[in-house]
C-alpha positions as CSV (number, residue, x, y, z in Angstrom):
1,L,-13.8,18.4,3.4
2,D,-13.8,18.6,7.4
3,P,-11.6,21.8,8.2
4,A,-9.8,19.8,11.2
5,V,-8.7,17.4,8.7
6,C,-7.3,19.7,5.9
7,R,-5.7,22.3,8.5
8,Y,-2.1,20.9,7.2
9,L,-3.5,20.0,3.5
10,G,-3.9,23.8,2.6
11,G,-7.2,24.2,4.1
12,P,-10.6,23.3,3.3
13,S,-11.4,22.1,-0.1
14,S,-14.8,22.0,-1.8
15,P,-15.8,18.3,-2.8
16,E,-15.1,19.3,-6.6
17,R,-11.8,20.3,-5.6
18,A,-11.2,17.3,-3.4
19,A,-12.0,15.3,-6.3
20,E,-10.0,16.8,-9.0
21,G,-7.1,16.4,-6.8
22,A,-7.8,12.7,-6.1
23,N,-8.4,11.8,-9.7
24,A,-4.9,13.6,-10.8
25,A,-3.1,11.6,-8.2
26,M,-4.7,8.4,-9.6
27,Q,-3.5,9.2,-13.2
28,D,-0.4,6.8,-12.7
29,K,-2.0,3.5,-12.4
30,D,1.0,1.5,-12.5
31,R,2.3,3.1,-9.2
32,S,-1.1,4.6,-7.6
33,C,-3.8,3.2,-5.6
34,A,-6.2,4.5,-2.9
35,R,-8.0,2.4,-0.1
36,A,-11.2,3.2,2.0
37,V,-10.7,2.4,5.6
38,R,-13.9,1.1,7.5
39,L,-14.1,-0.3,10.7
40,V,-16.1,-3.7,11.0
41,G,-19.7,-3.1,11.5
42,E,-19.5,0.6,10.9
43,E,-21.2,2.2,7.7
44,N,-19.1,5.1,7.9
45,L,-15.5,5.8,6.4
46,A,-13.0,5.8,9.2
47,G,-10.5,7.2,6.3
48,L,-8.6,6.9,3.1
49,L,-4.9,5.6,2.2
50,F,-3.3,6.6,-1.0
51,L,-0.2,5.5,-2.6
52,G,0.9,7.4,-5.8
53,P,4.0,9.2,-7.1
54,H,6.0,11.8,-4.6
55,H,6.4,15.2,-5.9
56,D,10.0,14.2,-6.8
57,G,9.1,12.1,-9.4
58,I,11.0,9.1,-8.3
59,D,9.3,8.0,-5.1
60,I,6.2,6.7,-4.4
61,E,4.6,8.3,-1.3
62,V,1.6,7.0,1.1
63,S,-0.6,9.7,1.9
64,Y,-3.7,9.3,4.2
65,C,-6.8,11.1,6.0
66,F,-8.8,10.2,8.6
67,A,-12.0,11.8,9.8
68,P,-11.3,13.4,13.4
69,T,-13.6,11.0,15.2
70,Y,-11.3,8.2,14.9
71,W,-8.2,10.3,15.7
72,G,-5.8,9.0,18.6
73,K,-7.3,5.5,18.5
74,G,-4.1,3.9,16.6
75,I,-6.6,3.1,13.7
76,A,-4.5,5.2,11.1
77,S,-1.5,3.7,12.5
78,E,-2.8,0.2,11.8
79,A,-3.9,1.2,8.5
80,V,-1.0,2.7,7.3
81,S,1.4,-0.3,9.0
82,G,-1.0,-2.9,7.0
83,L,-0.4,-1.0,3.6
84,M,3.4,-0.9,4.4
85,Q,3.4,-4.4,4.7
86,R,1.9,-5.3,1.4
87,V,3.8,-2.7,-0.4
88,N,6.7,-4.8,-1.3
89,R,4.5,-8.0,-2.1
90,D,1.7,-6.5,-4.1
91,L,3.5,-3.8,-5.7
92,G,7.4,-4.5,-5.7
93,L,8.6,-1.4,-4.0
94,R,11.3,-1.3,-2.0
95,R,11.3,1.9,-0.9
96,V,7.9,4.3,0.0
97,V,8.0,8.2,1.4
98,A,5.8,10.5,3.1
99,E,5.6,14.1,3.3
100,T,3.8,16.0,6.1
101,Q,4.0,19.6,7.5
102,K,6.8,20.0,10.4
103,D,4.0,21.4,12.5
104,N,1.7,18.3,12.3
105,E,2.8,16.4,14.9
106,A,0.3,13.7,14.9
107,S,1.1,13.1,11.4
108,R,4.3,12.8,12.4
109,K,4.3,10.5,15.1
110,L,2.5,8.2,13.0
111,L,4.9,7.8,10.4
112,E,7.6,7.3,13.3
113,T,5.3,4.5,14.9
114,V,4.9,2.4,11.5
115,G,9.0,2.6,11.1
116,M,9.5,5.6,9.0
117,R,12.5,8.2,9.5
118,P,12.6,11.8,8.7
119,I,15.3,12.1,5.8
120,R,14.9,15.4,4.3
121,E,13.1,18.6,5.2
122,L,12.1,21.2,2.7
123,V,9.5,24.1,2.3
124,R,6.6,23.4,-0.1
125,F,3.0,24.9,-0.3
126,G,4.2,27.7,1.9
127,A,5.2,25.6,5.0
128,P,8.2,23.6,6.3
129,Q,7.7,20.0,5.4
130,I,9.6,16.9,6.8
131,I,9.9,13.7,3.9
132,Y,10.1,10.7,5.8
133,A,11.4,7.1,4.1
134,I,10.9,3.6,4.7
135,E,12.6,0.5,3.2
136,V,9.9,-2.1,2.7
């Protein structure tokens, strides 16, 4: 994976390690899903969206990663917002959380743009994190 994409995700990852992580996240099939984001008329993926159990074991977390080519264009915000609109209707979820590094200003801005609000701070993975939540 691109080192810029992994900057706030614990650093660059081998394709094998990334696949292992994705497979582990998808083990809870009742509460997990993954979606690819591709722009109309483009062959390459713009990014990925995931819904799955959060580290707290209670909440469902939305997470995402997008190729740097698509950063700053509102594409990730539109994709996450669209997913948030569907989680209640399709999955019956009432609340979704997201966790991001405190230093990841772009991700924090995206979460706030889609209506999520910070609810808690903690240290995990050796860095300060902020947990965001939205009632859907």
